[in-house]
C-alpha positions as CSV (number, residue, x, y, z in Angstrom):
1,M,59.8,88.0,120.9
2,I,57.9,87.3,117.6
3,R,60.0,88.4,114.6
4,P,58.9,90.7,111.6
5,C,57.3,88.7,108.4
6,L,60.1,89.0,106.2
7,F,58.4,89.1,103.1
8,V,60.2,88.0,100.0
9,S,59.1,89.6,96.6
10,L,58.9,87.1,93.6
11,S,57.8,88.3,90.6
12,F,56.1,85.1,89.6
13,I,54.1,84.9,92.6
14,A,53.2,88.7,92.5
15,A,51.9,88.6,89.0
16,A,49.9,85.8,90.0
17,F,46.3,87.0,91.5
18,A,45.8,90.5,92.5
19,V,44.4,91.7,96.4
20,D,41.3,92.3,94.8
21,E,41.1,89.3,92.2
22,P,41.4,86.2,93.9
23,A,42.8,83.6,91.8
24,L,41.4,80.7,93.4
25,K,43.5,78.0,90.8
26,P,46.4,76.7,92.5
27,V,50.0,78.0,91.9
28,F,53.3,76.0,92.1
29,G,56.6,76.7,92.7
30,T,59.5,75.3,91.0
31,Q,59.0,71.5,89.6
32,R,55.6,71.8,91.6
33,Y,57.3,71.4,95.0
34,V,54.8,73.8,96.4
35,E,51.7,74.5,96.0
36,Y,49.5,77.8,97.0
37,I,46.4,78.1,97.1
38,P,44.9,81.6,97.4
39,G,42.2,82.3,99.1
40,E,39.3,84.9,100.3
41,L,39.4,84.5,104.0
42,P,41.6,86.0,106.8
43,L,42.7,82.8,107.3
44,V,45.8,81.5,105.8
45,L,46.6,77.4,106.8
46,S,50.0,75.9,105.7
47,A,51.0,72.3,105.7
48,P,55.0,72.0,105.6
49,H,55.7,68.0,106.5
50,G,53.4,66.4,104.5
51,G,55.1,65.9,101.3
52,L,55.6,62.6,100.0
53,L,58.1,63.4,97.0
54,K,62.0,62.1,97.3
55,P,63.6,63.3,94.1
56,K,66.9,62.2,93.4
57,S,67.8,65.8,92.3
58,V,67.7,66.9,95.6
59,A,70.2,66.1,98.6
60,D,69.1,64.1,101.5
61,R,69.2,66.4,105.1
62,T,71.9,64.8,106.9
63,Y,70.9,65.9,110.3
64,G,67.6,66.9,112.1
65,V,64.5,65.7,112.0
66,V,63.8,63.4,108.5
67,D,60.3,61.8,109.4
68,S,57.5,63.0,107.6
69,D,54.4,64.4,109.4
70,A,52.1,61.4,108.0
71,N,48.9,62.4,106.3
72,T,49.1,66.1,107.5
73,Q,48.7,67.2,103.6
74,D,45.1,65.1,103.7
75,L,43.9,66.8,106.7
76,A,45.1,70.6,105.4
77,R,43.3,69.6,102.0
78,R,40.4,68.3,104.1
79,I,39.9,71.4,106.4
80,A,40.4,73.5,103.4
81,A,37.2,71.8,101.9
82,E,35.3,72.1,105.3
83,V,36.2,75.9,105.1
84,K,35.0,75.9,101.7
85,K,31.6,73.9,102.4
86,Q,30.6,75.8,105.7
87,T,31.7,79.3,104.8
88,G,31.2,79.0,100.9
89,K,34.4,80.7,100.4
90,S,38.1,79.7,100.4
91,L,41.1,79.5,102.9
92,D,44.7,80.2,101.8
93,L,46.5,77.0,101.8
94,V,50.6,76.3,101.2
95,I,51.7,73.0,100.5
96,S,55.4,71.6,100.7
97,H,55.3,68.5,98.4
98,L,58.9,67.6,99.1
99,H,59.7,64.5,102.2
100,R,61.0,66.2,105.2
101,S,64.1,64.1,104.1
102,K,64.9,66.7,101.5
103,L,63.3,69.8,102.8
104,D,62.3,71.2,106.1
105,P,60.4,74.3,105.7
106,N,59.5,74.6,109.4
107,R,63.5,75.6,109.8
108,E,65.8,78.3,109.2
109,I,67.4,77.6,106.3
110,K,70.8,76.3,106.8
111,E,69.2,73.6,108.6
112,A,65.8,73.5,106.2
113,A,68.1,72.9,103.1
114,Q,71.4,71.7,104.1
115,G,73.3,73.4,101.4
116,D,71.0,71.9,98.7
117,K,70.2,74.9,95.6
118,T,67.5,73.4,94.9
119,A,66.3,72.8,98.3
120,E,67.2,76.4,99.3
121,K,64.8,77.6,96.5
122,I,61.8,75.3,97.5
123,W,62.4,77.2,100.7
124,Q,62.5,80.7,99.8
125,E,59.1,79.7,97.4
126,Y,57.5,78.1,100.4
127,H,57.9,81.1,102.9
128,S,57.1,83.2,100.2
129,Y,54.0,82.0,99.3
130,I,52.8,81.7,102.9
131,E,54.1,86.0,103.2
132,Q,52.1,86.6,100.5
133,A,49.3,84.9,101.3
134,V,49.2,86.9,104.6
135,K,49.7,90.2,102.6
136,T,47.3,89.6,100.8
137,S,44.5,88.6,103.2
138,G,45.9,90.9,105.4
139,A,44.8,94.3,102.6
140,R,41.7,92.6,102.1
141,H,40.4,91.9,105.6
142,G,42.6,93.9,108.3
143,R,43.7,91.0,110.1
144,V,44.6,87.5,109.6
145,F,44.7,84.4,111.5
146,F,47.1,81.9,110.4
147,I,47.9,78.1,111.2
148,D,50.7,75.9,110.7
149,L,49.9,72.2,111.0
150,H,51.7,69.6,111.9
151,G,51.5,66.0,113.1
152,Q,53.1,64.3,116.4
153,N,52.5,61.4,118.1
154,H,53.1,61.6,121.7
155,K,51.9,59.1,124.3
156,D,49.1,61.5,126.0
157,I,46.7,61.8,122.9
158,R,45.8,65.5,122.3
159,V,45.9,68.2,119.9
160,E,48.4,70.5,120.6
161,L,48.6,74.1,120.4
162,G,52.0,75.8,120.1
163,Y,51.6,79.8,120.8
164,M,55.1,80.1,121.1
165,H,55.1,79.2,125.3
166,R,57.0,76.5,126.5
167,A,55.1,74.0,128.6
168,T,57.3,75.5,131.8
169,D,55.7,78.6,130.9
170,L,52.6,78.1,131.0
171,A,53.1,76.9,134.7
172,K,54.0,80.6,135.8
173,P,52.0,82.1,138.0
174,I,48.6,83.7,136.4
175,A,49.9,87.7,137.2
176,E,52.9,87.1,135.2
177,I,51.2,85.2,132.5
178,N,49.1,88.4,132.1
179,S,51.9,90.5,132.0
180,A,52.7,92.6,129.0
181,E,56.4,91.4,128.8
182,F,54.9,87.3,129.0
183,I,52.3,88.4,125.9
184,K,54.8,89.9,123.9
185,T,56.6,86.3,123.3
186,G,53.4,84.5,122.2
187,S,51.9,84.3,118.7
188,I,48.3,85.7,119.6
189,E,49.0,88.5,121.2
190,L,46.8,90.6,118.6
191,L,43.9,88.7,120.4
192,S,45.0,90.0,123.3
193,Q,45.5,93.5,121.8
194,L,41.8,93.7,120.4
195,N,40.2,92.2,123.8
196,P,42.2,94.5,126.2
197,T,39.4,92.9,129.2
198,V,40.1,89.7,128.7
199,P,43.2,88.4,130.7
200,Y,45.8,87.1,128.3
201,A,45.6,83.2,130.4
202,D,41.6,83.4,129.5
203,L,42.7,83.4,125.8
204,L,45.6,80.7,126.4
205,F,43.2,78.2,128.3
206,G,40.1,79.8,129.3
207,P,36.6,78.8,128.7
208,E,36.5,80.0,125.4
209,S,39.6,79.5,124.4
210,L,40.9,77.5,121.1
211,G,41.4,74.3,123.3
212,A,38.4,74.3,125.4
213,M,36.3,74.8,122.0
214,L,38.0,71.4,120.6
215,E,37.1,69.6,123.6
216,Q,33.7,70.6,123.4
217,R,33.5,68.9,120.3
218,G,35.2,65.6,121.4
219,F,39.0,66.4,121.0
220,Q,41.4,66.7,123.9
221,A,44.0,69.3,123.6
222,T,46.4,71.6,125.3
223,P,46.5,74.3,126.5
224,S,43.2,73.8,127.6
225,P,40.9,74.1,131.0
226,R,41.4,70.1,131.4
227,M,45.7,70.9,130.8
228,V,46.4,74.4,131.3
229,V,50.0,73.0,131.5
230,P,51.0,70.4,128.7
231,T,52.7,67.2,129.6
232,E,56.2,66.8,127.2
233,P,57.0,66.1,125.2
234,Y,54.9,68.9,123.8
235,F,55.3,71.1,120.8
236,R,55.3,75.0,121.5
237,G,55.2,76.4,118.0
238,G,58.7,76.6,115.9
239,Y,60.0,78.8,112.9
240,T,57.3,79.4,110.7
241,V,55.0,80.8,113.7
242,D,58.2,82.6,114.7
243,R,58.6,83.8,110.8
244,H,55.1,84.7,110.0
245,V,52.9,85.7,112.9
246,N,53.6,89.6,113.8
247,A,50.8,91.6,116.1
248,S,51.9,94.9,114.8
249,A,51.1,94.1,111.0
250,N,47.9,92.4,112.2
251,F,48.5,88.9,112.2
252,A,48.3,86.0,114.7
253,G,48.0,82.4,114.8
254,L,49.7,79.5,116.1
255,Q,51.5,76.0,115.2
256,I,48.5,72.9,115.8
257,E,50.1,69.2,116.2
258,A,47.7,66.8,115.6
259,N,48.4,63.5,117.2
260,R,48.3,60.3,114.8
261,I,45.9,57.8,116.9
262,R,42.1,58.6,116.6
263,L,42.7,62.5,114.4
264,R,45.2,61.5,111.6
265,D,45.3,57.5,111.6
266,S,42.2,57.1,108.8
267,P,40.4,59.5,106.4
268,E,37.2,59.4,108.5
269,N,39.2,60.2,111.4
270,R,40.7,63.3,109.8
271,Q,37.6,64.5,108.2
272,K,35.7,64.5,112.1
273,F,38.8,66.1,112.9
274,A,38.5,69.0,110.2
275,E,35.0,69.7,110.6
276,A,35.2,70.2,114.1
277,L,38.1,72.4,113.8
278,V,36.3,74.3,111.2
279,Q,33.2,74.7,113.5
280,T,35.5,75.7,116.2
281,L,37.4,78.4,114.2
282,R,34.2,79.8,113.1
283,I,33.5,80.6,116.5
284,Y,37.2,81.6,117.8
285,I,37.7,83.8,114.6
286,P,34.9,86.3,115.0
287,K,34.7,86.3,118.5
288,W,38.8,87.1,118.9
289,L,40.1,88.3,115.8
290,K,37.2,90.4,115.2
291,V,36.6,89.2,111.6
292,E,34.1,86.9,110.4
293,L,34.6,83.9,108.4
């Protein structure tokens, strides 16, 4: 079950901008370890694992994954820039500048910060910025689409789309995938509510799914009509999507895992993917979320 968004009110965040007057200049948290650029569109993007900073004042994490998702910060900025280029408006962007060896924002606070008080504060700020972005965008547009951007280096070169369903879940009979119980476990439940005549399976891997649209633009993806059931390993989505996506509050979204080879490994490839993703979202979001980009 997708958990409700837990909004943390921080006065320095709330004072930074108003709902009807988006402040498009970056807002920074403590020691500039978190950056938030408010936007104008019903689209929020976060990048938790592309940070490079390793301050001695923050203790090293001693367990869990500590490697960074190389070049995902640059990719997130390219996506944001491409949104601006194609639409004339900005999305909301939240970036962690701490290296993953210091903080993993995509974990609950105990594993994320491992007792370091500064890391715990940065974790709180990071998620508060996302909560503020989603809340503000929702107040402006009624509905919001959220993307948590990651990187992976799996042998099968593809973009992994994590809707909070395991690969084994996507292998279940279509009737079960289309059931109300199954839909409630995913992060695009809202899209199903807004499109009640469309089978949920079609939203996940049908001919007009996000995976299908990306493949039409030259980027293999899963789930998609070509690969309904992802081969393992596969990232289904994590803490951030689980925490912030909430159909009852009109929020939908997913975790995107961009493969390194042919996508994150060069500026040219990152730019190509940014352009393709934004082109896709400009069709996908109006069609399924019923709001324009």
